[in-house]
Every structure is written in C-alpha cells, then in structure tokens.
PAVEXDREN-144680 format. One record per residue (C-alpha): x, y, z. Coordinates in steps of 0.25 Angstrom, whole numbers, padded with zeros to 4 digits, always signed. Example, Ala and Ser with C-alpha at 12.3 -4.5 7.8 and 13.67 -1.06 7.14 Angstrom:
<nodes>
+0049-0018+0031 +0055-0004+0029 
</nodes>
This chain:
<nodes>
+0379+0568-0059 +0388+0559-0051 +0393+0560-0037 +0405+0552-0033 +0409+0550-0019 +0422+0545-0014 +0432+0545-0002 +0425+0535+0007 +0432+0524+0015 +0436+0517+0028 +0442+0526+0039 +0443+0525+0054 +0435+0534+0063 +0442+0547+0065 +0447+0547+0050 +0443+0555+0038 +0438+0553+0024 +0435+0563+0013 +0424+0560+0003 +0422+0566-0011 +0410+0567-0020 +0412+0572-0034 +0400+0576-0043 +0401+0573-0058 +0392+0573-0070 +0382+0583-0075 +0384+0593-0064 +0376+0606-0065 +0379+0611-0052 +0382+0605-0038 +0375+0610-0026 +0375+0604-0012 +0383+0591-0010 +0381+0582+0001 +0387+0570+0008 +0378+0559+0014 +0381+0546+0021 +0373+0533+0023 +0375+0521+0032 +0368+0508+0027 +0354+0507+0033 +0354+0522+0036 +0349+0535+0029 +0359+0543+0021 +0363+0555+0029 +0368+0569+0026 +0383+0571+0029 +0386+0585+0023 +0383+0595+0012 +0389+0606+0005 +0383+0616-0005 +0390+0621-0017 +0393+0634-0010 +0399+0626+0002 +0389+0626+0013 +0390+0614+0021 +0382+0605+0030 +0385+0593+0038 +0378+0582+0046 +0380+0584+0061 +0387+0570+0062 +0398+0575+0053 +0400+0590+0057 +0414+0592+0060 +0420+0580+0054 +0415+0580+0039 +0418+0591+0029 +0411+0593+0016 +0417+0601+0005 +0416+0602-0010 +0424+0606-0022 +0414+0612-0032 +0424+0612-0043 +0426+0597-0042 +0411+0594-0039 +0416+0587-0027 +0412+0586-0012 +0420+0581-0001 +0417+0576+0013 +0429+0576+0023 +0426+0567+0034 +0434+0567+0047 +0434+0561+0060 +0425+0550+0054 +0417+0541+0063 +0411+0527+0061 +0398+0533+0060 +0402+0541+0048 +0403+0527+0040 +0393+0528+0028 +0392+0529+0014 +0394+0543+0010 +0386+0550-0002 +0388+0563-0008 +0376+0570-0015 +0374+0581-0024 +0359+0581-0024 +0352+0573-0030 +0365+0565-0034 +0372+0555-0024 +0386+0549-0025 +0388+0534-0023 +0393+0535-0009 +0406+0532-0002 +0408+0523+0010 +0414+0529+0022 +0418+0519+0034 +0423+0524+0047 +0429+0513+0056 +0429+0515+0071 
</nodes>
C-alpha cells in the first residue's frame, strides 16, 4: 500500500491550499484516514481525520479554517486549508494506518 500526498507549496498568510492524498496498491479496505503535520525539531501532530463513513475530527488549532474530505471511489482524501497562518508551516503527512505518505511541505509567509 502506498500513499501519495501532493498539493503543498508557498502561500502568503490568509491564503489557501488544497492537499490531496491518494492510496494505491493492495487495498483491502480503507478505513479512517488522517492528516498530521510536523515542524523540524517538534513532534508530529494531529491535524484532522475522517472515517470511511465521513465522521470528522479536527485539531482545535485548525477548526473553522481547514476542511477534510474524501472520495472513496478514488481512494483519495483532501485537506482544504483556508486562512493559512505562518504557524501552519510544516510538512503535512497523510496516513491510512499503519501506512504513511511521504509528506508535502506547506510554507506560509507573513
């Protein structure tokens, strides 16, 4: 099973980005999928999760600004990030436990 994350980049504060994560390989079933992020020197932190049925959780730091979604037919999960802040700068990773994607860098300039 492989997870491919994409969509990161450089954006000004207040801007938006949309991340994607596609699962491929020997997929039996896809359950809960998550987004995490990590700043160098700090622990990886939870951002958002979505179950196969669409139940969603967000970290308090992103509630109201980020929207997680998934397209089960495409084995793809998304993270729409609006009103980005410099503190959102990190490498964003997708996960479909126990598998992780390779990460995509999001940089928010002030």
